[in-house]
C-alpha positions in Angstrom: 19.4 -139.4 79.4 17.4 -137.2 81.8 18.4 -134.0 80.1 16.3 -135.0 77.0 13.3 -136.5 78.8 10.5 -134.1 79.4 11.7 -131.5 76.8 9.6 -132.8 73.9 6.3 -134.5 73.6 6.5 -138.3 73.7 4.1 -138.5 70.7 6.2 -138.0 67.6 3.3 -136.7 65.6 3.3 -133.6 67.9 7.0 -132.9 67.7 8.6 -130.6 65.1 11.5 -131.7 63.0 13.8 -129.2 64.7 12.8 -130.4 68.2 13.2 -134.1 67.2 16.6 -133.4 65.8 17.6 -131.5 69.0 16.4 -134.3 71.2 18.2 -136.8 69.0 21.4 -134.9 69.3 21.1 -134.8 73.1 20.6 -138.6 73.2 23.6 -139.2 71.0 25.8 -136.9 73.2 24.6 -138.6 76.3 25.2 -142.1 74.9 28.7 -141.0 73.6 29.6 -139.7 77.1 28.6 -143.0 78.6 27.0 -141.3 81.6 23.7 -143.4 81.5 22.9 -146.8 83.0 22.4 -149.7 80.7 18.6 -149.6 81.0 18.6 -145.8 80.3 20.9 -146.4 77.3 18.5 -149.0 75.9 15.6 -146.6 76.4 17.5 -143.7 74.9 18.5 -145.9 71.9 14.9 -146.9 71.3 13.8 -143.2 71.5 16.6 -142.2 69.2 15.7 -144.8 66.6 12.1 -143.5 66.7 13.3 -139.9 66.4 15.6 -140.7 63.5 12.7 -142.4 61.6 10.5 -139.3 62.3 13.1 -136.9 61.0 13.7 -139.0 57.9 9.9 -139.1 57.2 9.6 -135.3 57.6 12.6 -134.7 55.3 11.1 -137.0 52.7 7.8 -135.1 52.9 9.6 -131.9 52.4 11.6 -133.3 49.5 8.3 -134.5 47.8 6.7 -131.1 48.3 9.7 -129.3 46.7 9.6 -131.8 43.8 5.9 -130.9 43.2 6.8 -127.3 42.4 6.9 -126.8 38.6 9.5 -124.3 37.5 8.9 -122.5 34.2 11.7 -123.0 31.6 12.3 -119.2 31.5 13.4 -119.2 35.2 10.5 -117.1 36.4 8.7 -118.0 39.7 6.4 -120.9 39.5 2.8 -120.1 38.6 1.4 -123.3 39.9 2.3 -126.3 41.9 0.9 -129.8 41.9 -0.9 -130.9 45.1 1.2 -133.0 47.4 0.1 -136.5 48.1 1.7 -138.7 50.7 0.4 -141.8 48.8 2.6 -141.0 45.9 
């Protein structure tokens, strides 16, 4: 677990999607190898769960932004886009 600690900010609001995914992959690899103590495995699992939720939220935000783009029927580039709102 130590190879993922300290590489990324603990606050998920400050971590990019790519960094969160990289840290999550490191946690999974470490847990799969079984080279961590039980306490470290529990801590890693908790961090991994938080990272997964963070990644899912960022992907959903990106999906919503893409859906807001209005494509003209003639296939030309969009002339406008609707503002994105997290609230729906």
